Each structure stands twice: as C-alpha cells, then as structure tokens.
N, CA, C, O and the ligand as a Tripos MOL2 file, in Angstrom:
@<TRIPOS>MOLECULE
protein
  225   223    57     0     0
PROTEIN
NO_CHARGES

@<TRIPOS>ATOM
      1 N           6.7010   -4.1450   -9.4060 N.3       1 MET1
      2 CA          7.4250   -3.1560   -8.6080 C.3       1 MET1
      3 C           7.9460   -3.7960   -7.3330 C.2       1 MET1
      4 O           7.2120   -4.5020   -6.6410 O.2       1 MET1
      5 N           9.1960   -3.5540   -7.0260 N.am      2 VAL2
      6 CA          9.8050   -4.1510   -5.8450 C.3       2 VAL2
      7 C           9.8480   -3.1240   -4.7170 C.2       2 VAL2
      8 O          10.2470   -1.9760   -4.9140 O.2       2 VAL2
      9 N           9.4360   -3.5560   -3.5510 N.am      3 TRP3
     10 CA          9.3730   -2.6410   -2.4120 C.3       3 TRP3
     11 C          10.6310   -2.7040   -1.5800 C.2       3 TRP3
     12 O          10.6170   -3.1720   -0.4410 O.2       3 TRP3
     13 N          11.7360   -2.2240   -2.1630 N.am      4 HIS4
     14 CA         12.9670   -2.1160   -1.3840 C.3       4 HIS4
     15 C          13.1430   -0.7080   -0.8480 C.2       4 HIS4
     16 O          14.0890   -0.4240   -0.1140 O.2       4 HIS4
     17 N          12.2310    0.1630   -1.2160 N.am      5 LEU5
     18 CA         12.3350    1.5430   -0.7560 C.3       5 LEU5
     19 C          12.0580    1.6300    0.7460 C.2       5 LEU5
     20 O          11.1780    0.9540    1.2790 O.2       5 LEU5
     21 N          12.8270    2.4710    1.3960 N.am      6 ARG6
     22 CA         12.5630    2.7700    2.7980 C.3       6 ARG6
     23 C          12.3850    4.2700    2.9390 C.2       6 ARG6
     24 O          12.9280    5.0630    2.1700 O.2       6 ARG6
     25 N          11.6140    4.6290    3.9410 N.am      7 LYS7
     26 CA         11.3770    6.0450    4.1730 C.3       7 LYS7
     27 C          11.9150    6.4370    5.5360 C.2       7 LYS7
     28 O          11.6610    5.7720    6.5410 O.2       7 LYS7
     29 N          12.6660    7.5330    5.5490 N.am      8 CYS8
     30 CA         13.2390    8.0140    6.8020 C.3       8 CYS8
     31 C          12.1290    8.4840    7.7380 C.2       8 CYS8
     32 O          11.1950    9.1700    7.3250 O.2       8 CYS8
     33 N          12.2540    8.0950    9.0200 N.am      9 VAL9
     34 CA         11.2190    8.4750    9.9780 C.3       9 VAL9
     35 C          11.3480    9.9450   10.3580 C.2       9 VAL9
     36 O          10.4050   10.5430   10.8750 O.2       9 VAL9
     37 N          12.5300   10.5310   10.0970 N.am     10 LYS10
     38 CA         12.7370   11.9110   10.5280 C.3      10 LYS10
     39 C          12.4840   12.9120    9.4030 C.2      10 LYS10
     40 O          11.6640   13.8200    9.5410 O.2      10 LYS10
     41 N          13.2060   12.7360    8.2730 N.am     11 CYS11
     42 CA         13.1060   13.7470    7.2240 C.3      11 CYS11
     43 C          12.1950   13.2990    6.0780 C.2      11 CYS11
     44 O          11.9100   14.0800    5.1690 O.2      11 CYS11
     45 N          11.7370   12.0430    6.1190 N.am     12 GLY12
     46 CA         10.8200   11.5860    5.0890 C.3      12 GLY12
     47 C          11.4920   11.2800    3.7680 C.2      12 GLY12
     48 O          10.8180   11.1280    2.7490 O.2      12 GLY12
     49 N          12.8040   11.1890    3.7690 N.am     13 ASN13
     50 CA         13.5360   10.8980    2.5500 C.3      13 ASN13
     51 C          13.3890    9.4290    2.1790 C.2      13 ASN13
     52 O          13.4910    8.5530    3.0370 O.2      13 ASN13
     53 N          13.1530    9.1650    0.9110 N.am     14 TYR14
     54 CA         13.0980    7.7820    0.4360 C.3      14 TYR14
     55 C          14.4890    7.3260    0.0580 C.2      14 TYR14
     56 O          15.2260    8.0360   -0.6250 O.2      14 TYR14
     57 N          14.8400    6.1310    0.5100 N.am     15 THR15
     58 CA         16.1690    5.6210    0.2330 C.3      15 THR15
     59 C          16.1350    4.1260   -0.0060 C.2      15 THR15
     60 O          15.2090    3.4360    0.4200 O.2      15 THR15
     61 N          17.1490    3.6360   -0.6900 N.am     16 LEU16
     62 CA         17.2830    2.1940   -0.8820 C.3      16 LEU16
     63 C          18.0920    1.5780    0.2510 C.2      16 LEU16
     64 O          18.2180    0.3570    0.3460 O.2      16 LEU16
     65 N          18.6350    2.4280    1.0990 N.am     17 ASN17
     66 CA         19.3800    1.9450    2.2600 C.3      17 ASN17
     67 C          18.4130    1.2910    3.2450 C.2      17 ASN17
     68 O          17.4460    1.9180    3.6780 O.2      17 ASN17
     69 N          18.6740    0.0280    3.6010 N.am     18 GLN18
     70 CA         17.7360   -0.7260    4.4230 C.3      18 GLN18
     71 C          17.8760   -0.4070    5.9130 C.2      18 GLN18
     72 O          17.0100   -0.7610    6.7130 O.2      18 GLN18
     73 N          18.9600    0.2570    6.2770 N.am     19 LYS19
     74 CA         19.2280    0.4260    7.7050 C.3      19 LYS19
     75 C          19.0300    1.8460    8.2010 C.2      19 LYS19
     76 O          18.4230    2.0690    9.2480 O.2      19 LYS19
     77 N          19.5500    2.8130    7.4380 N.am     20 MET20
     78 CA         19.4220    4.1840    7.9160 C.3      20 MET20
     79 C          19.3950    5.1880    6.7750 C.2      20 MET20
     80 O          19.8360    4.9200    5.6580 O.2      20 MET20
     81 N          18.8600    6.3540    7.1050 N.am     21 CYS21
     82 CA         18.7820    7.4220    6.1250 C.3      21 CYS21
     83 C          20.1800    7.9760    5.8430 C.2      21 CYS21
     84 O          20.9120    8.3200    6.7720 O.2      21 CYS21
     85 N          20.5490    8.0620    4.5650 N.am     22 PRO22
     86 CA         21.8750    8.5780    4.2130 C.3      22 PRO22
     87 C          22.0000   10.0750    4.4820 C.2      22 PRO22
     88 O          23.1100   10.6070    4.5330 O.2      22 PRO22
     89 N          20.8830   10.7470    4.6530 N.am     23 LEU23
     90 CA         20.9260   12.1970    4.8750 C.3      23 LEU23
     91 C          21.1060   12.5420    6.3410 C.2      23 LEU23
     92 O          21.9230   13.3970    6.6840 O.2      23 LEU23
     93 N          20.3500   11.8830    7.2110 N.am     24 CYS24
     94 CA         20.3900   12.2700    8.6250 C.3      24 CYS24
     95 C          20.6930   11.1040    9.5560 C.2      24 CYS24
     96 O          20.6660   11.2600   10.7760 O.2      24 CYS24
     97 N          20.9850    9.9210    8.9800 N.am     25 ASN25
     98 CA         21.3780    8.7640    9.7800 C.3      25 ASN25
     99 C          20.3040    8.3260   10.7780 C.2      25 ASN25
    100 O          20.6110    7.7520   11.8230 O.2      25 ASN25
    101 N          19.0520    8.6030   10.4440 N.am     26 GLN26
    102 CA         17.9600    8.1260   11.2820 C.3      26 GLN26
    103 C          17.4740    6.7820   10.7530 C.2      26 GLN26
    104 O          17.7790    6.3890    9.6260 O.2      26 GLN26
    105 N          16.7180    6.0960   11.5870 N.am     27 SER27
    106 CA         16.2000    4.8070   11.1580 C.3      27 SER27
    107 C          15.1580    4.9970   10.0610 C.2      27 SER27
    108 O          14.5170    6.0430    9.9660 O.2      27 SER27
    109 N          15.0050    3.9700    9.2390 N.am     28 VAL28
    110 CA         14.0680    4.0560    8.1280 C.3      28 VAL28
    111 C          12.9670    3.0200    8.3030 C.2      28 VAL28
    112 O          13.1530    1.9820    8.9390 O.2      28 VAL28
    113 N          11.8220    3.3320    7.7230 N.am     29 ARG29
    114 CA         10.6890    2.4180    7.7950 C.3      29 ARG29
    115 C          10.2160    2.0740    6.3980 C.2      29 ARG29
    116 O          10.5040    2.7830    5.4340 O.2      29 ARG29
    117 N           9.4840    0.9750    6.3030 N.am     30 ILE30
    118 CA          8.8460    0.6360    5.0390 C.3      30 ILE30
    119 C           7.6700    1.5850    4.8400 C.2      30 ILE30
    120 O           6.7830    1.6670    5.6890 O.2      30 ILE30
    121 N           7.6630    2.2940    3.7320 N.am     31 PRO31
    122 CA          6.5340    3.2010    3.4810 C.3      31 PRO31
    123 C           5.2480    2.4150    3.2810 C.2      31 PRO31
    124 O           5.2770    1.2340    2.9370 O.2      31 PRO31
    125 N           4.1320    3.0750    3.4980 N.am     32 HIS32
    126 CA          2.8410    2.4130    3.3560 C.3      32 HIS32
    127 C           2.6630    1.8680    1.9490 C.2      32 HIS32
    128 O           2.7080    2.6240    0.9780 O.2      32 HIS32
    129 N           2.4640    0.5760    1.8330 N.am     33 PRO33
    130 CA          2.1980   -0.0110    0.5180 C.3      33 PRO33
    131 C           0.8030    0.3590    0.0580 C.2      33 PRO33
    132 O          -0.0530    0.6880    0.8790 O.2      33 PRO33
    133 N           0.5640    0.3100   -1.2350 N.am     34 PRO34
    134 CA         -0.7760    0.6060   -1.7320 C.3      34 PRO34
    135 C          -1.7740   -0.4090   -1.2000 C.2      34 PRO34
    136 O          -1.4600   -1.5930   -1.0840 O.2      34 PRO34
    137 N          -2.9630    0.0490   -0.8820 N.am     35 LYS35
    138 CA         -3.9650   -0.8450   -0.3050 C.3      35 LYS35
    139 C          -4.6170   -1.7040   -1.3820 C.2      35 LYS35
    140 O          -5.1420   -1.2060   -2.3770 O.2      35 LYS35
    141 N          -4.5640   -2.9910   -1.1500 N.am     36 PHE36
    142 CA         -5.2630   -3.9070   -2.0450 C.3      36 PHE36
    143 C          -6.4830   -4.4570   -1.3150 C.2      36 PHE36
    144 O          -6.3790   -4.9250   -0.1810 O.2      36 PHE36
    145 N          -7.5940   -4.3990   -1.9480 N.am     37 SER37
    146 CA         -8.7970   -4.9390   -1.3140 C.3      37 SER37
    147 C          -9.5760   -5.7730   -2.3230 C.2      37 SER37
    148 O         -10.6540   -5.3770   -2.7680 O.2      37 SER37
    149 N          -9.0270   -6.9220   -2.6780 N.am     38 PRO38
    150 CA         -9.7090   -7.8070   -3.6340 C.3      38 PRO38
    151 C         -11.0220   -8.3040   -3.0580 C.2      38 PRO38
    152 O         -11.9730   -8.5630   -3.7940 O.2      38 PRO38
    153 N         -11.0720   -8.4370   -1.7380 N.am     39 HIS39
    154 CA        -12.2810   -8.9320   -1.0940 C.3      39 HIS39
    155 C         -13.4360   -7.9610   -1.3340 C.2      39 HIS39
    156 O         -14.5500   -8.3690   -1.6620 O.2      39 HIS39
    157 N         -13.1480   -6.6670   -1.1650 N.am     40 ASP40
    158 CA        -14.1860   -5.6600   -1.3880 C.3      40 ASP40
    159 C         -14.6480   -5.6740   -2.8290 C.2      40 ASP40
    160 O         -15.8380   -5.5390   -3.1120 O.2      40 ASP40
    161 N         -13.6900   -5.8400   -3.7500 N.am     41 LYS41
    162 CA        -14.0300   -5.8550   -5.1680 C.3      41 LYS41
    163 C         -15.0050   -6.9900   -5.4600 C.2      41 LYS41
    164 O         -16.0090   -6.8010   -6.1470 O.2      41 LYS41
    165 N         -14.7000   -8.1570   -4.9340 N.am     42 TYR42
    166 CA        -15.5700   -9.3060   -5.1800 C.3      42 TYR42
    167 C         -16.9300   -9.0880   -4.5440 C.2      42 TYR42
    168 O         -17.9670   -9.4700   -5.0850 O.2      42 TYR42
    169 N         -16.8890   -8.4540   -3.3650 N.am     43 LEU43
    170 CA        -18.1450   -8.1910   -2.6720 C.3      43 LEU43
    171 C         -19.0210   -7.2870   -3.5280 C.2      43 LEU43
    172 O         -20.2140   -7.5470   -3.6850 O.2      43 LEU43
    173 N         -18.4390   -6.2300   -4.0820 N.am     44 LYS44
    174 CA        -19.1800   -5.3160   -4.9430 C.3      44 LYS44
    175 C         -19.7300   -6.0640   -6.1570 C.2      44 LYS44
    176 O         -20.8830   -5.8930   -6.5540 O.2      44 LYS44
    177 N         -18.8630   -6.8980   -6.7270 N.am     45 TYR45
    178 CA        -19.2510   -7.6530   -7.9160 C.3      45 TYR45
    179 C         -20.4570   -8.5330   -7.6160 C.2      45 TYR45
    180 O         -21.4080   -8.6170   -8.3930 O.2      45 TYR45
    181 N         -20.3810   -9.1820   -6.4640 N.am     46 ARG46
    182 CA        -21.4670  -10.0780   -6.0920 C.3      46 ARG46
    183 C         -22.7420   -9.2910   -5.8100 C.2      46 ARG46
    184 O         -23.8450   -9.7340   -6.1320 O.2      46 ARG46
    185 N         -22.5760   -8.1210   -5.2050 N.am     47 MET47
    186 CA        -23.7410   -7.2960   -4.9160 C.3      47 MET47
    187 C         -24.4000   -6.8350   -6.2140 C.2      47 MET47
    188 O         -25.6250   -6.7950   -6.3220 O.2      47 MET47
    189 N         -23.5640   -6.4880   -7.2000 N.am     48 ASN48
    190 CA        -24.0980   -6.0760   -8.4950 C.3      48 ASN48
    191 C         -24.8990   -7.2020   -9.1290 C.2      48 ASN48
    192 O         -25.9740   -6.9830   -9.6870 O.2      48 ASN48
    193 N         -24.3620   -8.3970   -9.0340 N.am     49 ILE49
    194 CA        -25.0680   -9.5460   -9.5900 C.3      49 ILE49
    195 C         -26.4150   -9.7280   -8.8950 C.2      49 ILE49
    196 O         -27.4360   -9.9810   -9.5350 O.2      49 ILE49
    197 N         -26.3920   -9.5950   -7.5770 N.am     50 LYS50
    198 CA        -27.6310   -9.7190   -6.8070 C.3      50 LYS50
    199 C         -28.6640   -8.7060   -7.2860 C.2      50 LYS50
    200 O         -29.8320   -9.0310   -7.4990 O.2      50 LYS50
    201 N         -28.1930   -7.4570   -7.4500 N.am     51 GLU51
    202 CA        -29.1180   -6.4040   -7.8660 C.3      51 GLU51
    203 C         -29.7030   -6.7020   -9.2410 C.2      51 GLU51
    204 O         -30.8860   -6.4770   -9.4960 O.2      51 GLU51
    205 N         -28.8550   -7.2080  -10.1100 N.am     52 GLU52
    206 CA        -29.3310   -7.5170  -11.4680 C.3      52 GLU52
    207 C         -30.3730   -8.6270  -11.4190 C.2      52 GLU52
    208 O         -31.3720   -8.6000  -12.1370 O.2      52 GLU52
    209 N         -30.1160   -9.5930  -10.5640 N.am     53 GLN53
    210 CA        -31.0600  -10.7000  -10.4580 C.3      53 GLN53
    211 C         -32.3910  -10.2400   -9.9090 C.2      53 GLN53
    212 O         -33.4450  -10.7530  -10.2830 O.2      53 GLN53
    213 N         -32.3310   -9.2620   -9.0120 N.am     54 ILE54
    214 CA        -33.5670   -8.7490   -8.4210 C.3      54 ILE54
    215 C         -34.3880   -7.9790   -9.4680 C.2      54 ILE54
    216 O         -35.6110   -8.1010   -9.5300 O.2      54 ILE54
    217 N         -33.6890   -7.1860  -10.2840 N.am     55 THR55
    218 CA        -34.4180   -6.3250  -11.2350 C.3      55 THR55
    219 C         -34.9770   -7.1080  -12.4090 C.2      55 THR55
    220 O         -35.9390   -6.6810  -13.0480 O.2      55 THR55
    221 N         -34.3630   -8.2800  -12.6970 N.am     56 THR56
    222 CA        -34.8500   -9.0110  -13.8630 C.3      56 THR56
    223 C         -35.9690   -9.9770  -13.4750 C.2      56 THR56
    224 O         -36.5020  -10.6800  -14.3330 O.2      56 THR56
    225 ZN         16.4850   11.3310    6.9750 Zn       57 ZN57
@<TRIPOS>BOND
     1     1     2 1
     2     2     3 1
     3     3     4 2
     4     3     5 am
     5     5     6 1
     6     6     7 1
     7     7     8 2
     8     7     9 am
     9     9    10 1
    10    10    11 1
    11    11    12 2
    12    11    13 am
    13    13    14 1
    14    14    15 1
    15    15    16 2
    16    15    17 am
    17    17    18 1
    18    18    19 1
    19    19    20 2
    20    19    21 am
    21    21    22 1
    22    22    23 1
    23    23    24 2
    24    23    25 am
    25    25    26 1
    26    26    27 1
    27    27    28 2
    28    27    29 am
    29    29    30 1
    30    30    31 1
    31    31    32 2
    32    31    33 am
    33    33    34 1
    34    34    35 1
    35    35    36 2
    36    35    37 am
    37    37    38 1
    38    38    39 1
    39    39    40 2
    40    39    41 am
    41    41    42 1
    42    42    43 1
    43    43    44 2
    44    43    45 am
    45    45    46 1
    46    46    47 1
    47    47    48 2
    48    47    49 am
    49    49    50 1
    50    50    51 1
    51    51    52 2
    52    51    53 am
    53    53    54 1
    54    54    55 1
    55    55    56 2
    56    55    57 am
    57    57    58 1
    58    58    59 1
    59    59    60 2
    60    59    61 am
    61    61    62 1
    62    62    63 1
    63    63    64 2
    64    63    65 am
    65    65    66 1
    66    66    67 1
    67    67    68 2
    68    67    69 am
    69    69    70 1
    70    70    71 1
    71    71    72 2
    72    71    73 am
    73    73    74 1
    74    74    75 1
    75    75    76 2
    76    75    77 am
    77    77    78 1
    78    78    79 1
    79    79    80 2
    80    79    81 am
    81    81    82 1
    82    82    83 1
    83    83    84 2
    84    83    85 am
    85    85    86 1
    86    86    87 1
    87    87    88 2
    88    87    89 am
    89    89    90 1
    90    90    91 1
    91    91    92 2
    92    91    93 am
    93    93    94 1
    94    94    95 1
    95    95    96 2
    96    95    97 am
    97    97    98 1
    98    98    99 1
    99    99   100 2
   100    99   101 am
   101   101   102 1
   102   102   103 1
   103   103   104 2
   104   103   105 am
   105   105   106 1
   106   106   107 1
   107   107   108 2
   108   107   109 am
   109   109   110 1
   110   110   111 1
   111   111   112 2
   112   111   113 am
   113   113   114 1
   114   114   115 1
   115   115   116 2
   116   115   117 am
   117   117   118 1
   118   118   119 1
   119   119   120 2
   120   119   121 am
   121   121   122 1
   122   122   123 1
   123   123   124 2
   124   123   125 am
   125   125   126 1
   126   126   127 1
   127   127   128 2
   128   127   129 am
   129   129   130 1
   130   130   131 1
   131   131   132 2
   132   131   133 am
   133   133   134 1
   134   134   135 1
   135   135   136 2
   136   135   137 am
   137   137   138 1
   138   138   139 1
   139   139   140 2
   140   139   141 am
   141   141   142 1
   142   142   143 1
   143   143   144 2
   144   143   145 am
   145   145   146 1
   146   146   147 1
   147   147   148 2
   148   147   149 am
   149   149   150 1
   150   150   151 1
   151   151   152 2
   152   151   153 am
   153   153   154 1
   154   154   155 1
   155   155   156 2
   156   155   157 am
   157   157   158 1
   158   158   159 1
   159   159   160 2
   160   159   161 am
   161   161   162 1
   162   162   163 1
   163   163   164 2
   164   163   165 am
   165   165   166 1
   166   166   167 1
   167   167   168 2
   168   167   169 am
   169   169   170 1
   170   170   171 1
   171   171   172 2
   172   171   173 am
   173   173   174 1
   174   174   175 1
   175   175   176 2
   176   175   177 am
   177   177   178 1
   178   178   179 1
   179   179   180 2
   180   179   181 am
   181   181   182 1
   182   182   183 1
   183   183   184 2
   184   183   185 am
   185   185   186 1
   186   186   187 1
   187   187   188 2
   188   187   189 am
   189   189   190 1
   190   190   191 1
   191   191   192 2
   192   191   193 am
   193   193   194 1
   194   194   195 1
   195   195   196 2
   196   195   197 am
   197   197   198 1
   198   198   199 1
   199   199   200 2
   200   199   201 am
   201   201   202 1
   202   202   203 1
   203   203   204 2
   204   203   205 am
   205   205   206 1
   206   206   207 1
   207   207   208 2
   208   207   209 am
   209   209   210 1
   210   210   211 1
   211   211   212 2
   212   211   213 am
   213   213   214 1
   214   214   215 1
   215   215   216 2
   216   215   217 am
   217   217   218 1
   218   218   219 1
   219   219   220 2
   220   219   221 am
   221   221   222 1
   222   222   223 1
   223   223   224 2
@<TRIPOS>SUBSTRUCTURE
     1 MET1         2 RESIDUE 1 A MET
     2 VAL2         6 RESIDUE 1 A VAL
     3 TRP3        10 RESIDUE 1 A TRP
     4 HIS4        14 RESIDUE 1 A HIS
     5 LEU5        18 RESIDUE 1 A LEU
     6 ARG6        22 RESIDUE 1 A ARG
     7 LYS7        26 RESIDUE 1 A LYS
     8 CYS8        30 RESIDUE 1 A CYS
     9 VAL9        34 RESIDUE 1 A VAL
    10 LYS10       38 RESIDUE 1 A LYS
    11 CYS11       42 RESIDUE 1 A CYS
    12 GLY12       46 RESIDUE 1 A GLY
    13 ASN13       50 RESIDUE 1 A ASN
    14 TYR14       54 RESIDUE 1 A TYR
    15 THR15       58 RESIDUE 1 A THR
    16 LEU16       62 RESIDUE 1 A LEU
    17 ASN17       66 RESIDUE 1 A ASN
    18 GLN18       70 RESIDUE 1 A GLN
    19 LYS19       74 RESIDUE 1 A LYS
    20 MET20       78 RESIDUE 1 A MET
    21 CYS21       82 RESIDUE 1 A CYS
    22 PRO22       86 RESIDUE 1 A PRO
    23 LEU23       90 RESIDUE 1 A LEU
    24 CYS24       94 RESIDUE 1 A CYS
    25 ASN25       98 RESIDUE 1 A ASN
    26 GLN26      102 RESIDUE 1 A GLN
    27 SER27      106 RESIDUE 1 A SER
    28 VAL28      110 RESIDUE 1 A VAL
    29 ARG29      114 RESIDUE 1 A ARG
    30 ILE30      118 RESIDUE 1 A ILE
    31 PRO31      122 RESIDUE 1 A PRO
    32 HIS32      126 RESIDUE 1 A HIS
    33 PRO33      130 RESIDUE 1 A PRO
    34 PRO34      134 RESIDUE 1 A PRO
    35 LYS35      138 RESIDUE 1 A LYS
    36 PHE36      142 RESIDUE 1 A PHE
    37 SER37      146 RESIDUE 1 A SER
    38 PRO38      150 RESIDUE 1 A PRO
    39 HIS39      154 RESIDUE 1 A HIS
    40 ASP40      158 RESIDUE 1 A ASP
    41 LYS41      162 RESIDUE 1 A LYS
    42 TYR42      166 RESIDUE 1 A TYR
    43 LEU43      170 RESIDUE 1 A LEU
    44 LYS44      174 RESIDUE 1 A LYS
    45 TYR45      178 RESIDUE 1 A TYR
    46 ARG46      182 RESIDUE 1 A ARG
    47 MET47      186 RESIDUE 1 A MET
    48 ASN48      190 RESIDUE 1 A ASN
    49 ILE49      194 RESIDUE 1 A ILE
    50 LYS50      198 RESIDUE 1 A LYS
    51 GLU51      202 RESIDUE 1 A GLU
    52 GLU52      206 RESIDUE 1 A GLU
    53 GLN53      210 RESIDUE 1 A GLN
    54 ILE54      214 RESIDUE 1 A ILE
    55 THR55      218 RESIDUE 1 A THR
    56 THR56      222 RESIDUE 1 A THR
    57 ZN57       225 GROUP 0 **** ****
C-alpha cells in the first residue's frame, strides 16, 4: 500500500492532492500511518520463551 493519501486538516477529506484539499482549499496532512511495533512483538516472543523455559 502506498501512502500518497493526504487528509484535510479542516474537513477531514482524504485526497491524493499533495498540497491542498480540493473541497475547501485547506492544507493537507499525512494521515496517521498504522502503528508497527516489531520490537514489542519480539519482546513478547522472548518473554514467552522465558516462561516456557521456567515451567519446564
Ligand atoms: Zn477540506
């Protein structure tokens, strides 16, 4: 998925226009990208391994 979408700061309209909202001519921002937390995933994985080692 390519993040060329912009979100209008005023009306919240999503647009491919990089400079301004086509509806109200307000500036646009990059919408919040989905949060990736690979570090947390690995941490959980490692914790699970630790727990397994403790129980065995
Ligand atoms: Zn707008």
